[in-house]
N, C-alpha and C positions, 0 to 999 in steps of 0.2 A: 634435108637439103640435097638437091640433085645437082649434077654438073651444070644443068641449064640455069640454075639459080645464081651461079657465080657470074660476076660482071665480066664482060668480054674486053674490058679496058686494061689500063696499065696496072691496076692494083692486083688483079688476078695473075698477071704475068710475073709480078714480083713475088707473090706468095706460091706460085705453082711448084717451085722446087721443094719447099718444105711440105706442101700438100702431098706430093708424091712420096717423099721420104717418110713422112708419118704414116701414110697408108701401108707402106712396106713393113713398118713396125707394128701394124695392127691398130693404129689410131686413125680412124676414118674421119676426116674433117670435111670432105666435099661431096659425100654421097649419103643417101638414106641407108640405114643399117639393115641391109637385106640379110636373109638367113645365111648366105655364104659369108658375108662380111662379119656377121656376128660370130660365126664358128671360128673363123680365122683369128679374129680379135681375142676370142677366148683361148685359143690354142697358144697364142703368143704370151698372154698373161699367165697361163698355166706353166709355160716354159720358164718365165721369170721367177714365179713363185716356187716351182719344184727345184730349180737349180740353186737358188739362194737358201732355201731351207736345207737342201742336201749339203751345201757348203758349210753351213753352220753346224750341221750334225757331224760331219766329218772332222771339222776343226776340233771338236770335243775329244776326238780319239786320235787324230793325226796332227803332228806339229807342222806348221807351215814354215817355221824358221829352223835353222841349224840347232841341234840340241846342245844345251849347255851342260857342263858337268857339275857346276856348282848349283847349290840349292838355297841361294841367299834370298833375302826378302826382295832384292831387286829383280831376280829371276821370276819370282812369283808375281810381282807387280807387272813385270814385262808381259807374262802370259795373259794376265787379266786385261791389260790394255789391248792386246791383240784380239781378245774376245769381244771386248767392247767396240773396237774398231770395226770388226766384221759384223756385229749386230747393228751398229750405226749405218753401215753400208747397206744391209738388207732392209732396214726400215726405209732408207732413202729410195732404193729402186722399186720395192714393192709399193710403198706409199705413193710415189710420183706416178708410177705406171697405173695404178688403180684410179688415182684422181684424174689423170688424163683421160682415162676411159669414161669416167663419170662426167667430167666437165665438157668433153667434146660432144656428148649426147644432149646437153642441156644449155649451158651457159655460153658455149662457143658460138652457137647459132645467133644468139643475141649480140655478141661481140662482133661477129662478121657482119651482121645487119648494120650496126653502128659504123663499122669501117666503110661499108658501102655508102652510107650517108655522107661521110666526110671526104669521100673520094674526090669530089669536085675541088676540094681545097688543096689537094696534093699536086705538087709541081715536080718537074723532072729531077731536081736536086734531092727532094725528100725520097722519091722512089729509088733513085740510085743509091742513096745512103742506106736505105732499108735493104736493098738487095745485097749490099756489101755485108750486112749483118748475117745473112744466110750463109755467106762464105765462111763464117766462123766454124761451121761444121767441119771444115777441112782440118784445122789445127786440133780441134777437139777429138776428131776421129783418129788423128795421128797419135795423140796422147794415149787414147785407149789402146790403140794397136801396140804402142810401146810398152804399156803397163801390163797388158794381158800375159805376154810370154814371160815377163819378169815375175809375175805372180805365180805361174805354174811351174817354173823351172825347178827341177829336183824333186818334184812330187811323183808319187805313183801314178801309173797311166790312168787308172780309173778316176783318181782324184783330179788329175789334169783335165779330164773330160768335164767334170762338174764344174771346176773353177773357171774353165773357159767360158762356159755359158753364163756363169754367175758374174764374172768381170765384164763380159760383153754387154750384160743388161744395163750397164751404166749409161748406155746410149739413150735410154728413155729420160732420165733426168737432164742429160745434156740437150736432148731434143726439146723438152719442155722449156728449158732456160732459153734457147735460141728463139723459140716461138714468142716467149714473153718479151724478150729484148726486141724482137722485130716490131711487135705491137707498141710497146712502150716507147720506142724511139720515134715512131710515127707521131704519137701523141705529143712528145717533147718538141718535135720539129714544128708541129701545127701551132703549139703555144708560142714558139719562137717567132713564127710568122705574124701572129697577133701583136707581139711585143714590138716587132719592127714596124708594123703599120702605125701603132700608137706613137711611137717615137718620131716617126717621120711626119705625122700629121698633128703633133702636139701643138705646133704653132698655128696651124689652121684647122681648128675643130669643126668649122663649117663643112669641111670636105669629108668628114667621117659620117658614114651612115651607121648610126648607133643600132638601128634595128638589125641590119645585116650582121654587124659586128657582134652583137649580143647573141644572135642565133648560132653563129660560128663558135662563139665561146661556149655556149651551152652544149653544143654537139661535142666539142672536145672534152668537157667535163663529163659528159655521158660516156664517152669513150674511156676515159680514165677509170670511171666507176665500174664499167664492164670489165676492163682489164683486172682491176682489183678482185672482182667477184669470180672471175675465171681462173686466175693464176695466184691469188692471195695464198691459198693453202700450199700450193706447190713451192712458191718462193719461200714460205716459212720453213718447210722441210729442207730445202736446198741450203738456206742460210744457216740453220741449225746444224746440218750435217757438215758443212765446210768449216764453220767456226770450231766445232769439236774435232774434226779431222785434222785441222792444222796443228792444234795442240797435241793430239796423239801422235801424229807423224813426227813432229819435233822430238817428243819424248822417246819414241821408237828408235829414231836416228841416233839420239844421244847414247841410248843403251847399246845399240849395235856398235857404235864407235868405240865404246869401252870394252866390249866382250868379243867382238868378232873381227877377224883379220879381213880388211877390205880387199886384199889381193885374192884371198880364198873364196870369198862370197861377194864379188863386186856388185852383183845384180841388186842386193839389198839396198845399197846406197843410191844407185841409179834409180831404183823404183821410188824410193822416199823422196828424192830430189824432184823427179818428174811429177809426183803427186802433190808435193808442196807448191811447185810453181803453178800447176793447174788449179789447185784450190784458191790460191791467192788471186789469180787473174779472174776466175769465175766469181769470186766474192765481190771483187771491185766492180765487175761488170753489172751484176744484178743489183747492187746497191747504188751505183752511180745514176742509173736512169730514174728510179724513184726520187732520189735526192734532187736531181736536176728538175724534174717536174714540180716538185714542191717549191723550190726556189723561184721557178718561173711563175707559178700561180701567185705566190706572195708578191712578186714584182708587178704582175698585172694589176693586182689589187692596189699596190702602192702608186702605180702610174695613174690608175683610174681615180682613186680617191684623192690624189694630190693635184689633179689637173682638171681640165675641162671635160674629161670623160667620166666624171664621177657617176653620172647617170647610168652609164654602161655597167659599172660594177655594182652599184647600190641597188639597181633594179634587176 
């Protein structure tokens, strides 16, 4: 896909910021994968892979938290939880980064073609709402900027260097999540338009063009299917990571509260609080859109099968 393949209309304008951002991260969405782009993408993935493997290796020999004098079972469990948390993070960033590289070379093209097909259905309200979703990058980046210094404080200089790139690689899962939310929100808004049209014309079924409405509905269903194929595995990894991380962060915070003086090491509590807020907000965001779409599809079927538009749903 070349830049000339992209529509010159409003859809391209709304997606352009995330296209540019993903390209800087080594995920090419708008151009053919030329040799230079392939080399750059490979270098960025190598940096993610190397920094996170190095981080896990160093953690086996260097403690990331203030050392405890006691050797209780709680201390041992605490250390194991930290190892699992770090491994969970590595699986997240490497898994999502590799999947984004694969999906953008295959299934993203099909998804973008479907988005172009439904572009004529998009109004200014939908486009403006979708543009606001891209602005979620700002608080997410702020969260990462806050957590990175808190993760590397007190570490040796060489370990700070490794941990900096490891923590910063979280931008890949965040970017994939924002791209999913952007596409999913468009599909949800298009279904909402169909529901509004069905509700408005329920009393006058003769005014409904079933053929046109059916075509629009099938295009939206195709869009949802393409979103599932393109981002399904990415969202699975994200949800698994967030649910596990919420439990582990709560456990770590409880142990730190019992064993560490918050005045002496305040960054531990600040870091855990920021991570917990971030995980909960992101988990709600990426589960709300699929849930909303499911409810809308069920309601479209209910309206169609329960009224004069049954032909639209059943056929």
